[in-house]
DSSP file (Angstrom, degrees, kcal/mol; ACC not computed):
  #  RESIDUE AA STRUCTURE BP1 BP2  ACC     N-H-->O    O-->H-N    N-H-->O    O-->H-N    TCO  KAPPA ALPHA  PHI   PSI    X-CA   Y-CA   Z-CA
    1    1 A M              0   0    0      0, 0.0   123,-0.1     0, 0.0   120,-0.1   0.000 360.0 360.0 360.0 133.8 -111.4  188.4 -252.6
    2    2 A T        -     0   0    0      1,-0.1   125,-0.3   119,-0.0   102,-0.1  -0.615 360.0-103.1 -90.0 153.6 -110.3  191.6 -254.5
    3    3 A P        -     0   0    0      0, 0.0     2,-0.5     0, 0.0   125,-0.3  -0.333  23.7-122.8 -75.0 156.9 -106.9  193.1 -254.0
    4    4 A H  B     -a  128   0A   0    123,-2.3   125,-1.9     1,-0.1   122,-0.0  -0.861  21.8-171.5 -92.8 130.7 -106.3  196.2 -252.0
    5    5 A T        +     0   0    0     -2,-0.5    -1,-0.1   123,-0.2   123,-0.1   0.495  56.0  91.1-105.2  -3.7 -104.6  198.8 -254.1
    6    6 A A  S    S-     0   0    0      1,-0.2   123,-0.1   124,-0.1    -2,-0.1  -0.259  98.6 -63.5 -77.7 175.2 -103.8  201.3 -251.4
    7    7 A S        -     0   0    0      1,-0.1    -1,-0.2     2,-0.1    -2,-0.1  -0.296  69.9 -89.7 -57.6 143.9 -100.5  201.2 -249.5
    8    8 A P        -     0   0    0      0, 0.0     3,-0.1     0, 0.0    -1,-0.1  -0.292  29.7-137.3 -58.0 139.0 -100.1  198.0 -247.5
    9    9 A P  S    S+     0   0    0      0, 0.0     2,-0.5     0, 0.0    -2,-0.1   0.784  92.4  40.3 -70.2 -26.7 -101.5  198.3 -244.0
   10   10 A E  S    S-     0   0    0      3,-0.0     2,-0.2     0, 0.0    73,-0.1  -0.932  75.9-160.4-126.7 107.7  -98.6  196.5 -242.4
   11   11 A L        -     0   0    0     -2,-0.5    78,-0.0    -3,-0.1    -4,-0.0  -0.537  36.2 -93.4 -82.5 153.5  -95.1  197.2 -243.7
   12   12 A L        -     0   0    0     -2,-0.2    -1,-0.1     1,-0.1     8,-0.1  -0.469  44.3-122.8 -64.5 129.5  -92.4  194.8 -243.0
   13   13 A P        -     0   0    0      0, 0.0    -1,-0.1     0, 0.0     3,-0.0  -0.329  14.5-155.9 -69.3 158.7  -90.5  195.8 -239.8
   14   14 A T  S    S+     0   0    0      1,-0.1    -2,-0.1     6,-0.0     6,-0.0   0.300  80.7  62.0-117.1   8.2  -86.8  196.4 -240.1
   15   15 A T  S    S+     0   0    0      1,-0.2    -1,-0.1     4,-0.0     5,-0.0   0.350  87.2  68.9-118.3   6.8  -85.7  195.8 -236.5
   16   16 A H    >>  +     0   0    0      1,-0.1     3,-2.6    -3,-0.0     4,-0.6  -0.677  46.6 172.7-128.8  79.0  -86.6  192.2 -235.8
   17   17 A P  T 34 S+     0   0    0      0, 0.0     3,-0.4     0, 0.0    -1,-0.1   0.757  81.9  60.0 -60.9 -22.6  -84.4  189.8 -237.8
   18   18 A D  T 34 S+     0   0    0      1,-0.2     3,-0.1     3,-0.0    -2,-0.0   0.564 111.9  40.4 -78.7  -6.0  -85.9  186.8 -236.0
   19   19 A R  T <4 S+     0   0    0     -3,-2.6    63,-3.2     1,-0.1     2,-0.3   0.314 117.4  42.7-122.0   4.5  -89.3  187.8 -237.3
   20   20 A E  E  <  -B   81   0A   0     -4,-0.6     2,-0.3    -3,-0.4    61,-0.2  -0.982  54.3-169.3-147.9 159.2  -88.5  188.9 -240.9
   21   21 A H  E     -B   80   0A   0     59,-2.4    59,-2.3    -2,-0.3     2,-0.4  -0.946   3.8-171.0-153.1 129.4  -86.4  187.7 -243.8
   22   22 A W  E     +B   79   0A   0     -2,-0.3     2,-0.3    57,-0.2    57,-0.2  -0.928   8.9 171.2-118.9 143.7  -85.5  189.4 -247.1
   23   23 A F  E     -B   78   0A   0     55,-2.4    55,-3.1    -2,-0.4     2,-0.3  -0.971  19.6-143.1-152.5 142.4  -83.8  187.9 -250.1
   24   24 A G  E     +B   77   0A   0     -2,-0.3    53,-0.2    53,-0.2    -2,-0.0  -0.769  19.1 178.8-104.9 149.9  -83.1  189.1 -253.6
   25   25 A L  E     -B   76   0A   0     51,-2.6    51,-2.6    -2,-0.3     2,-0.1  -0.976  35.4 -98.7-143.2 153.8  -83.2  187.1 -256.8
   26   26 A P  E     -B   75   0A   0      0, 0.0     2,-2.1     0, 0.0    49,-0.3  -0.466  45.5-107.6 -67.9 151.0  -82.7  187.6 -260.5
   27   27 A S  S    S+     0   0    0     47,-2.4     2,-0.3    -2,-0.1    48,-0.1  -0.502  76.1 126.8 -83.4  73.4  -85.9  188.0 -262.3
   28   28 A L  S >> S-     0   0    0     -2,-2.1     3,-1.4     1,-0.1     4,-0.5  -0.921  72.0-117.6-128.3 151.7  -85.7  184.5 -264.0
   29   29 A R  H >> S+     0   0    0     -2,-0.3     3,-1.3     1,-0.3     4,-0.5   0.857 114.9  59.8 -57.3 -35.2  -88.1  181.6 -264.2
   30   30 A T  H 3> S+     0   0    0      1,-0.3     4,-1.0     2,-0.2     3,-0.4   0.721  93.4  67.0 -67.4 -19.7  -85.6  179.5 -262.3
   31   31 A S  H <> S+     0   0    0     -3,-1.4     4,-2.5     1,-0.2    -1,-0.3   0.719  84.2  72.0 -73.2 -20.2  -85.6  181.9 -259.4
   32   32 A V  H <X S+     0   0    0     -3,-1.3     4,-2.3    -4,-0.5    -1,-0.2   0.916  97.9  48.4 -62.6 -41.8  -89.2  181.0 -258.6
   33   33 A R  H  X S+     0   0    0     -4,-0.5     4,-2.8    -3,-0.4    -1,-0.2   0.916 110.2  51.7 -63.1 -42.2  -88.0  177.6 -257.3
   34   34 A T  H  X S+     0   0    0     -4,-1.0     4,-2.6     1,-0.2    -2,-0.2   0.903 108.9  51.3 -61.1 -40.7  -85.3  179.3 -255.2
   35   35 A A  H  X S+     0   0    0     -4,-2.5     4,-2.4     2,-0.2     5,-0.2   0.933 111.1  47.6 -61.5 -46.3  -88.0  181.6 -253.8
   36   36 A R  H  X S+     0   0    0     -4,-2.3     4,-2.6     1,-0.2    -2,-0.2   0.943 114.0  46.8 -59.6 -48.1  -90.2  178.6 -252.8
   37   37 A D  H  X S+     0   0    0     -4,-2.8     4,-2.4     1,-0.2    -2,-0.2   0.893 112.3  50.0 -63.3 -40.7  -87.3  176.7 -251.2
   38   38 A T  H  X S+     0   0    0     -4,-2.6     4,-2.3    -5,-0.2    -1,-0.2   0.921 112.6  46.3 -64.9 -44.5  -86.1  179.8 -249.3
   39   39 A V  H  X S+     0   0    0     -4,-2.4     4,-2.7    -5,-0.2     5,-0.3   0.928 111.8  51.9 -63.8 -44.9  -89.6  180.5 -247.9
   40   40 A R  H  X S+     0   0    0     -4,-2.6     4,-2.1    -5,-0.2    -2,-0.2   0.934 111.7  46.1 -58.0 -47.4  -90.0  176.8 -247.0
   41   41 A R  H  X S+     0   0    0     -4,-2.4     4,-2.2     1,-0.2    -1,-0.2   0.918 113.9  48.1 -62.5 -43.5  -86.7  176.7 -245.1
   42   42 A R  H  X S+     0   0    0     -4,-2.3     4,-1.8     1,-0.2    -2,-0.2   0.923 112.4  47.6 -65.3 -44.2  -87.4  180.0 -243.2
   43   43 A L  H  <>S+     0   0    0     -4,-2.7     5,-2.2     1,-0.2     4,-0.2   0.853 111.1  51.0 -69.1 -33.6  -90.9  179.1 -242.2
   44   44 A H  H ><5S+     0   0    0     -4,-2.1     3,-1.2    -5,-0.3    -1,-0.2   0.906 109.2  51.9 -66.1 -39.9  -89.7  175.7 -241.0
   45   45 A A  H 3<5S+     0   0    0     -4,-2.2    -2,-0.2     1,-0.3    -1,-0.2   0.849 108.8  50.3 -63.4 -33.3  -87.0  177.4 -239.0
   46   46 A W  T 3<5S-     0   0    0     -4,-1.8    -1,-0.3    -5,-0.1    -2,-0.2   0.480 112.8-126.4 -81.3  -2.7  -89.7  179.7 -237.5
   47   47 A R  T < 5 +     0   0    0     -3,-1.2    -3,-0.2    -4,-0.2    -2,-0.1   0.867  46.5 168.4  59.9  41.9  -91.7  176.5 -236.6
   48   48 A L      < -     0   0    0     -5,-2.2    -1,-0.2     1,-0.1     5,-0.1  -0.526  44.9 -84.6 -80.8 153.7  -94.9  177.6 -238.3
   49   49 A P     >  -     0   0    0      0, 0.0     4,-2.2     0, 0.0     3,-0.3  -0.191  37.0-116.7 -58.7 149.6  -97.6  175.0 -238.9
   50   50 A G  H  > S+     0   0    0      1,-0.2     4,-2.6     2,-0.2     5,-0.2   0.846 112.9  53.7 -57.7 -39.2  -97.3  172.8 -242.0
   51   51 A D  H  > S+     0   0    0      1,-0.2     4,-2.2     2,-0.2    -1,-0.2   0.877 109.0  49.4 -67.7 -35.2 -100.5  174.1 -243.6
   52   52 A V  H  > S+     0   0    0     -3,-0.3     4,-2.7     2,-0.2    -2,-0.2   0.916 111.6  49.5 -66.2 -42.8  -99.3  177.7 -243.3
   53   53 A C  H  X S+     0   0    0     -4,-2.2     4,-2.5     2,-0.2    -2,-0.2   0.926 110.9  49.7 -61.5 -45.0  -96.0  176.8 -244.8
   54   54 A T  H  X S+     0   0    0     -4,-2.6     4,-1.9     1,-0.2    -2,-0.2   0.935 114.2  44.1 -60.2 -47.4  -97.7  175.0 -247.7
   55   55 A D  H  X S+     0   0    0     -4,-2.2     4,-2.6     1,-0.2    -1,-0.2   0.903 113.4  51.2 -64.7 -41.4  -99.9  178.0 -248.4
   56   56 A A  H  X S+     0   0    0     -4,-2.7     4,-2.7     2,-0.2     5,-0.2   0.894 108.6  51.1 -64.7 -40.1  -97.1  180.5 -248.1
   57   57 A V  H  X S+     0   0    0     -4,-2.5     4,-1.8     2,-0.2    -1,-0.2   0.910 112.1  46.9 -64.0 -42.1  -94.9  178.5 -250.5
   58   58 A L  H  X S+     0   0    0     -4,-1.9     4,-2.2    -5,-0.2    -2,-0.2   0.912 112.5  50.7 -65.2 -41.7  -97.7  178.4 -253.1
   59   59 A L  H  X S+     0   0    0     -4,-2.6     4,-2.7     1,-0.2     5,-0.2   0.942 111.0  46.2 -61.7 -48.3  -98.3  182.2 -252.6
   60   60 A V  H  X S+     0   0    0     -4,-2.7     4,-2.7     1,-0.2     5,-0.3   0.857 110.1  56.0 -65.8 -32.1  -94.7  183.2 -253.0
   61   61 A S  H  X S+     0   0    0     -4,-1.8     4,-2.2    -5,-0.2    -1,-0.2   0.934 111.0  43.0 -62.5 -45.7  -94.5  180.9 -256.1
   62   62 A E  H  X S+     0   0    0     -4,-2.2     4,-2.2     2,-0.2    -2,-0.2   0.915 116.5  47.0 -66.7 -43.5  -97.5  182.8 -257.7
   63   63 A L  H  X S+     0   0    0     -4,-2.7     4,-2.0     2,-0.2    -2,-0.2   0.911 114.5  46.3 -66.8 -42.1  -96.2  186.2 -256.7
   64   64 A A  H  X S+     0   0    0     -4,-2.7     4,-2.4    -5,-0.2    -1,-0.2   0.896 110.7  53.4 -67.8 -39.5  -92.7  185.6 -257.9
   65   65 A T  H  X S+     0   0    0     -4,-2.2     4,-2.7    -5,-0.3     5,-0.2   0.929 109.3  48.8 -60.0 -45.0  -93.9  184.0 -261.2
   66   66 A N  H  X S+     0   0    0     -4,-2.2     4,-2.9     1,-0.2     5,-0.4   0.900 109.9  51.8 -61.9 -40.3  -96.0  187.2 -261.8
   67   67 A A  H  X S+     0   0    0     -4,-2.0     4,-1.5     1,-0.2     6,-0.4   0.912 112.7  45.6 -62.8 -41.6  -93.0  189.4 -261.1
   68   68 A V  H  < S+     0   0    0     -4,-2.4     4,-0.4     1,-0.2    -2,-0.2   0.929 120.4  38.4 -66.2 -45.6  -90.8  187.4 -263.5
   69   69 A I  H  < S+     0   0    0     -4,-2.7    -2,-0.2    -5,-0.2    -3,-0.2   0.889 127.9  27.4 -75.9 -40.3  -93.4  187.3 -266.3
   70   70 A H  H  < S+     0   0    0     -4,-2.9    -3,-0.2    -5,-0.2    -2,-0.2   0.640 105.1  67.3-104.0 -15.2  -94.9  190.8 -266.1
   71   71 A S  S  < S-     0   0    0     -4,-1.5    26,-0.8    -5,-0.4    -3,-0.1   0.788  73.1-149.1 -83.2 -25.5  -92.4  193.2 -264.6
   72   72 A E        +     0   0    0     -4,-0.4     2,-0.1    -5,-0.3    -4,-0.1   0.687  57.3 128.1  61.4  18.1  -89.8  193.3 -267.4
   73   73 A G        -     0   0    0     -6,-0.4    -1,-0.2     2,-0.1    23,-0.1  -0.343  64.3-134.0 -94.7 180.0  -87.2  193.9 -264.7
   74   74 A T  S    S+     0   0    0      1,-0.1   -47,-2.4    -2,-0.1     2,-0.3   0.557  82.2  35.9-110.6 -13.4  -84.0  192.1 -263.9
   75   75 A R  E     -B   26   0A   0    -49,-0.3    20,-1.5   -48,-0.1     2,-0.3  -0.943  56.8-164.4-138.0 157.3  -84.3  191.6 -260.1
   76   76 A M  E     -BC  25  94A   0    -51,-2.6   -51,-2.6    -2,-0.3     2,-0.5  -0.979  10.6-147.5-138.2 154.9  -87.0  190.9 -257.5
   77   77 A L  E     -BC  24  93A   0     16,-2.3    16,-3.2    -2,-0.3     2,-0.4  -0.988  12.9-163.7-124.3 125.4  -86.9  191.2 -253.8
   78   78 A C  E     -BC  23  92A   0    -55,-3.1   -55,-2.4    -2,-0.5     2,-0.4  -0.882   8.5-177.5-111.8 141.6  -88.9  188.8 -251.6
   79   79 A G  E     -BC  22  91A   0     12,-2.4    12,-2.5    -2,-0.4     2,-0.4  -0.996  10.8-171.1-138.5 143.9  -89.8  189.4 -248.0
   80   80 A L  E     +BC  21  90A   0    -59,-2.3   -59,-2.4    -2,-0.4     2,-0.4  -0.987  12.1 177.5-130.4 145.7  -91.5  187.5 -245.2
   81   81 A S  E     -BC  20  89A   0      8,-2.1     8,-3.1    -2,-0.4     2,-1.1  -0.993  33.9-136.9-149.7 136.6  -92.5  188.9 -241.9
   82   82 A L  E     - C   0  88A   0    -63,-3.2     6,-0.2    -2,-0.4     3,-0.1  -0.834  27.7-178.1 -87.4 101.0  -94.3  187.7 -238.8
   83   83 A T  E     -     0   0A   0     -2,-1.1     2,-0.3     4,-0.9    -1,-0.2   0.726  66.7 -18.6 -79.3 -21.0  -96.3  190.9 -238.3
   84   84 A S  E >  S- C   0  87A   0      3,-1.0     3,-0.9    -3,-0.1    -1,-0.1  -0.922  84.7 -80.5-163.6-179.1  -97.9  189.5 -235.2
   85   85 A R  T 3  S+     0   0    0     -2,-0.3    -2,-0.0     1,-0.2     3,-0.0   0.732 130.1  42.2 -65.6 -19.1  -98.5  186.1 -233.6
   86   86 A E  T 3  S+     0   0    0     60,-0.1    60,-2.5    59,-0.1     2,-0.4   0.428 107.1  65.9-108.2   0.8 -101.4  185.6 -235.9
   87   87 A R  E <   -CD  84 145A   0     -3,-0.9    -3,-1.0    58,-0.3    -4,-0.9  -0.974  47.4-170.2-134.9 139.2 -100.1  186.9 -239.2
   88   88 A L  E     -CD  82 144A   0     56,-2.6    56,-2.9    -2,-0.4     2,-0.5  -0.996  16.9-159.6-120.1 127.9  -97.5  186.1 -241.8
   89   89 A R  E     -CD  81 143A   0     -8,-3.1    -8,-2.1    -2,-0.4     2,-0.4  -0.925   5.1-168.4-112.5 132.1  -96.9  188.7 -244.6
   90   90 A L  E     -CD  80 142A   0     52,-2.9    52,-2.3    -2,-0.5     2,-0.4  -0.942   7.4-177.4-116.1 139.1  -95.3  187.8 -247.9
   91   91 A E  E     -CD  79 141A   0    -12,-2.5   -12,-2.4    -2,-0.4     2,-0.4  -0.996  13.8-168.6-136.5 143.1  -94.1  190.5 -250.3
   92   92 A V  E     -CD  78 140A   0     48,-2.2    48,-2.3    -2,-0.4     2,-0.3  -0.977  12.2-170.9-130.0 120.3  -92.5  190.4 -253.8
   93   93 A H  E     -CD  77 139A   0    -16,-3.2   -16,-2.3    -2,-0.4     2,-0.3  -0.831   3.9-160.6-107.3 144.9  -91.1  193.6 -255.2
   94   94 A D  E     -C   76   0A   0     44,-2.3    43,-1.6    -2,-0.3   -18,-0.2  -0.869  21.2-141.7-123.2 161.3  -89.9  194.0 -258.8
   95   95 A D        +     0   0    0    -20,-1.5   -21,-0.1    -2,-0.3   -19,-0.1   0.134  66.3 112.6-106.4  20.0  -87.6  196.5 -260.4
   96   96 A G  S    S-     0   0    0      1,-0.2   -24,-0.2   -21,-0.2   -25,-0.1  -0.091  83.4 -65.9 -76.9-175.5  -89.6  196.8 -263.6
   97   97 A H        -     0   0    0    -26,-0.8    -1,-0.2     1,-0.1    40,-0.2  -0.556  58.6-104.6 -73.0 133.2  -91.5  199.8 -264.8
   98   98 A P        +     0   0    0      0, 0.0     2,-0.3     0, 0.0    -1,-0.1  -0.379  56.6 165.5 -57.2 132.4  -94.4  200.7 -262.5
   99   99 A M        -     0   0    0      1,-0.1   -28,-0.0    -2,-0.1    -3,-0.0  -0.787  46.0 -48.4-138.5-179.4  -97.5  199.6 -264.3
  100  100 A A        -     0   0    0     -2,-0.3     3,-0.1     1,-0.1    -1,-0.1  -0.323  68.3-116.9 -54.0 133.0 -101.1  199.0 -263.7
  101  101 A R        -     0   0    0      1,-0.1    -1,-0.1    28,-0.1    28,-0.0  -0.368  37.4 -83.5 -76.5 155.7 -101.3  196.9 -260.6
  102  102 A P        -     0   0    0      0, 0.0    -1,-0.1     0, 0.0    27,-0.1  -0.223  36.2-171.1 -61.7 145.2 -102.8  193.4 -260.8
  103  103 A S        -     0   0    0     -3,-0.1    -2,-0.0     2,-0.1   -98,-0.0   0.611  34.3-124.4-111.1 -18.0 -106.5  193.2 -260.5
  104  104 A G        +     0   0    0      1,-0.2    17,-0.0  -102,-0.1     0, 0.0   0.746  45.8 176.2  76.1  22.4 -107.1  189.4 -260.2
  105  105 A A        -     0   0    0      1,-0.1    -1,-0.2  -103,-0.0    13,-0.1  -0.268  35.3-104.0 -60.8 148.1 -109.4  189.5 -263.2
  106  106 A R        -     0   0    0     11,-0.1    -1,-0.1     1,-0.1     9,-0.1  -0.574  31.6-131.9 -78.1 132.3 -110.8  186.1 -264.3
  107  107 A P        -     0   0    0      0, 0.0     7,-0.1     0, 0.0    -1,-0.1  -0.391  31.1 -95.6 -75.5 161.4 -109.2  184.6 -267.4
  108  108 A G    >   -     0   0    0      1,-0.1     3,-1.2    -2,-0.1     0, 0.0  -0.300  35.5-106.2 -70.9 162.5 -111.3  183.1 -270.1
  109  109 A S  T 3  S+     0   0    0      1,-0.3    -1,-0.1     3,-0.0     0, 0.0   0.730 121.2  48.8 -64.8 -21.9 -112.1  179.4 -270.2
  110  110 A E  T 3  S+     0   0    0      2,-0.0    -1,-0.3     0, 0.0     2,-0.1   0.551  85.3 112.2 -93.0  -9.9 -109.7  178.9 -273.1
  111  111 A D    <   -     0   0    0     -3,-1.2     3,-0.0     1,-0.1     0, 0.0  -0.397  55.5-155.1 -67.8 139.1 -106.8  180.9 -271.5
  112  112 A E  S    S+     0   0    0     -2,-0.1     2,-0.3     2,-0.0    -1,-0.1   0.558  75.2  16.5 -91.1  -9.4 -103.8  178.7 -270.5
  113  113 A S  S    S+     0   0    0      1,-0.1    -2,-0.0     2,-0.0     0, 0.0  -0.839  75.0  91.1-145.7-177.9 -102.6  181.1 -267.8
  114  114 A G        +     0   0    0     -2,-0.3     4,-0.2    -7,-0.1     3,-0.1   0.586  59.3 105.4 102.0  12.1 -103.7  184.0 -265.7
  115  115 A R     >  +     0   0    0      1,-0.1     4,-1.9     2,-0.1     3,-0.2   0.430  47.9  96.7-103.0   0.7 -105.1  182.1 -262.7
  116  116 A G  H  > S+     0   0    0      1,-0.2     4,-2.3     2,-0.2    -1,-0.1   0.904  85.6  45.8 -58.8 -46.1 -102.3  182.9 -260.2
  117  117 A L  H  > S+     0   0    0      1,-0.2     4,-2.5     2,-0.2    -1,-0.2   0.757 107.5  58.8 -73.5 -22.1 -103.9  185.9 -258.6
  118  118 A L  H  > S+     0   0    0     -3,-0.2     4,-1.5     2,-0.2    -1,-0.2   0.901 108.0  46.8 -66.6 -39.9 -107.2  183.9 -258.3
  119  119 A I  H  X S+     0   0    0     -4,-1.9     4,-2.4     2,-0.2     5,-0.3   0.927 111.4  51.0 -64.4 -45.2 -105.2  181.4 -256.3
  120  120 A V  H  X S+     0   0    0     -4,-2.3     4,-2.8     1,-0.2    -2,-0.2   0.931 109.5  51.0 -57.7 -46.0 -103.7  184.2 -254.2
  121  121 A G  H  < S+     0   0    0     -4,-2.5    -1,-0.2     1,-0.2    -2,-0.2   0.813 112.1  47.0 -62.5 -31.1 -107.2  185.6 -253.5
  122  122 A Q  H  < S+     0   0    0     -4,-1.5    -1,-0.2    -3,-0.2    -2,-0.2   0.859 119.9  36.5 -78.7 -36.3 -108.4  182.2 -252.4
  123  123 A L  H  < S+     0   0    0     -4,-2.4    -2,-0.2    -5,-0.1    -3,-0.2   0.877 103.4  75.3 -84.7 -40.1 -105.5  181.4 -250.1
  124  124 A A     <  -     0   0    0     -4,-2.8    20,-0.2    -5,-0.3     3,-0.1  -0.420  68.1-142.7 -80.9 147.8 -104.6  184.8 -248.6
  125  125 A D  S    S-     0   0    0     18,-2.7     2,-0.3     1,-0.3    19,-0.2   0.814  91.7  -8.1 -72.3 -31.7 -106.6  186.5 -245.9
  126  126 A S  E    S+ E   0 143A   0     17,-1.1    17,-2.8    -6,-0.1    -1,-0.3  -0.969  70.2 173.9-156.8 156.7 -105.8  189.7 -247.7
  127  127 A W  E     + E   0 142A   0   -125,-0.3  -123,-2.3    -2,-0.3     2,-0.3  -0.978   7.1 152.1-157.9 163.7 -103.6  190.8 -250.6
  128  128 A G  E     -aE   4 141A   0     13,-2.1    13,-2.5    -2,-0.3     2,-0.3  -0.980  30.2-114.3-175.0-175.7 -102.8  193.8 -252.6
  129  129 A A  E     + E   0 140A   0   -125,-1.9    11,-0.2    -2,-0.3   -28,-0.1  -0.983  28.3 160.6-141.1 149.4 -100.4  195.8 -254.7
  130  130 A A  E     - E   0 139A   0      9,-2.3     9,-3.0    -2,-0.3  -124,-0.1  -0.966  51.6 -72.7-157.2 162.4  -98.7  199.1 -254.3
  131  131 A P  E     - E   0 138A   0      0, 0.0     7,-0.3     0, 0.0     2,-0.1  -0.432  64.0-103.7 -59.4 139.0  -95.7  200.9 -255.7
  132  132 A S        -     0   0    0      5,-2.4     7,-0.0   -38,-0.2   -39,-0.0  -0.408  22.9-160.4 -68.7 138.6  -92.6  199.4 -254.2
  133  133 A L  S    S+     0   0    0     -2,-0.1    -1,-0.1     1,-0.1     3,-0.1   0.525  94.2  41.3 -89.1  -9.1  -90.9  201.2 -251.5
  134  134 A H  S    S+     0   0    0      1,-0.1     2,-0.3   -40,-0.1    -1,-0.1   0.623 120.6  25.8-114.2 -20.0  -87.7  199.2 -252.1
  135  135 A M  S    S-     0   0    0      2,-0.1   -40,-0.1   -41,-0.1    -1,-0.1  -0.827  84.0-103.5-138.1 174.6  -87.4  199.0 -255.9
  136  136 A R  S    S+     0   0    0     -2,-0.3   -41,-0.2    -5,-0.1    -3,-0.0   0.576  99.3  53.9 -83.1  -6.2  -88.6  201.1 -258.8
  137  137 A G  S    S-     0   0    0    -43,-1.6    -5,-2.4     1,-0.2     2,-0.2   0.330  97.4 -54.2 -98.3-133.7  -91.5  198.8 -259.7
  138  138 A N  E     - E   0 131A   0     -7,-0.3   -44,-2.3   -41,-0.1     2,-0.4  -0.676  32.5-143.8-111.0 162.3  -94.4  197.3 -257.9
  139  139 A A  E     -DE  93 130A   0     -9,-3.0    -9,-2.3    -2,-0.2     2,-0.4  -0.997  10.6-167.0-124.3 132.6  -94.9  195.3 -254.7
  140  140 A V  E     -DE  92 129A   0    -48,-2.3   -48,-2.2    -2,-0.4     2,-0.3  -0.983  15.1-175.1-118.6 133.5  -97.5  192.6 -254.4
  141  141 A W  E     -DE  91 128A   0    -13,-2.5   -13,-2.1    -2,-0.4     2,-0.3  -0.877  14.1-168.9-130.3 156.8  -98.2  191.3 -250.9
  142  142 A A  E     -DE  90 127A   0    -52,-2.3   -52,-2.9    -2,-0.3     2,-0.4  -0.993   9.9-150.5-144.2 145.3 -100.3  188.6 -249.2
  143  143 A V  E     -DE  89 126A   0    -17,-2.8   -18,-2.7    -2,-0.3   -17,-1.1  -0.966   8.5-166.2-121.3 133.7 -101.2  188.0 -245.6
  144  144 A L  E     -D   88   0A   0    -56,-2.9   -56,-2.6    -2,-0.4     2,-0.4  -0.943  21.9-126.1-116.0 139.4 -101.9  184.6 -244.0
  145  145 A R  E     -D   87   0A   0     -2,-0.4   -58,-0.3   -58,-0.2   -59,-0.1  -0.695  19.8-168.5 -79.0 133.8 -103.4  184.0 -240.6
  146  146 A I        +     0   0    0    -60,-2.5    -1,-0.2    -2,-0.4   -60,-0.1   0.862  63.6  55.1 -91.0 -43.4 -101.2  181.7 -238.6
  147  147 A G              0   0    0    -61,-0.3    -2,-0.0     1,-0.1   -61,-0.0  -0.123 360.0 360.0 -86.3-176.3 -103.5  180.9 -235.7
  148  148 A P              0   0    0      0, 0.0    -1,-0.1     0, 0.0   -62,-0.0   0.464 360.0 360.0 -61.5 360.0 -107.1  179.4 -235.6
């Protein structure tokens, strides 16, 4: 699946704290684990199915890793939202310089990294990137279907 580069179709709502959660982290490799743990705890509290939690934790891990490695910023902002009964939206915003948005291009067979967005494309029902509305860098988002 290729990313959508237009503005995200579903923005995180700001009026339903029981259906969304935001948290900020320093843009450090050690923060990726904190992002995974935070998402796991929140989704368990929301009583989402185990397979959705597993996929969401992997997605946020890939998105946060990319923000740490590629943004050159000092902070990132992560958000999760139940956009409807059937959708979970994950977002990672960075405060780095806006740059070309990720394309999900395939790495070469000898490359040791660069497969994160391929994983995102395989797991997510949709994903994309846009200039962040909350920080000065980019936002990369992914949507998972919750129901059958």
